[in-house]
N, C-alpha and C positions, 0 to 999 in steps of 0.2 A: 400726346403722352401715351405710355405704355407701361403696363404693369403685369407682373406674373405673380400668381399666388399658388400655394399648395395648401388644399384642404384635407385635413385629417379626419377621418371618420371610422367608426367601428359598425360593423354589421353583426347584430345579434341574431343568432339561429336557434331553432328549437325553443322558442319562448312563445308565451301566450300574449298577444296584443289586442287591446280595444281601442276604438276611435275615441279621441279626446272627449267628444260630445256624449259618450255613453257614462263617463264618470260624473258621480254626483257626491256631495259631502253632506253628512247629517252627523250631528254632535261631534264634530271635528275628526270624523272618521270618513274613509272614501268608501263608497259602495258602487255597485252596478246593479241593475235588474236583470235577472235571468227569467226565461220563460220555461216553466214545467208544466207537466200534466197536459201536454199537447194532444188535442183530439181535433183532427182536421186542421182548420185554419184558426183555432182558437187555443188559449191556454191560461196559464195562471203566472202573473208576474211576481217574483219574489225577490225582495232586496237581499244582497249578499255583500258583506264586508270584504273588501280586497286589500291585499298588501301590493303596494305599488313599487316598481323597479325603475328603470330607465324610462326616459320620455323623450319626445321630440314635439314639434308644433302640432303634429296630427295624431299621435298614438302614444299610449301607455303601455309598458310591459306590466303584466300582472303576475306577482310571484306567487300569491296564493289566494284561494278564495273562489276561484272558477277553474273549469278544466277545459281542455281542448274539445270543442264540438259544442259546447254550451251556447244557446242562443242568448244573445245580449240586446236588450233594448236601447236604440240610439236616437229614438225620436219620440216626443210626446210622453216623457217619463217625468217631467218635472213636478208633476202634481200626483203621480201614481202612489198608492199606499201598498204596503206589503200585502201579497196574496190577492191582488186585484185580477179580476178576469180581464183578459186582453185578446184582441184580434190581430192575427198575424197577417202582415201586409208585405209584399215584396218591394 
């Protein structure tokens, strides 16, 4: 057997993307935790409501809520509260 397929896809440029595992839902709204007030290897985790755009199996486009360069928490954030002190690890 032999089959040929054509896969159509679109590449989105100049967008902010976050890993799927960074996104949480609270009160039927999407949010991510960003790290602010960074001093050395620690900072404060603040939740930020975001507006989502396109998505795939691995990433979400963020239309508003965070900016390019913001540090986003991707692990250990399921039980974080707003303005929690956190340690930054690589």
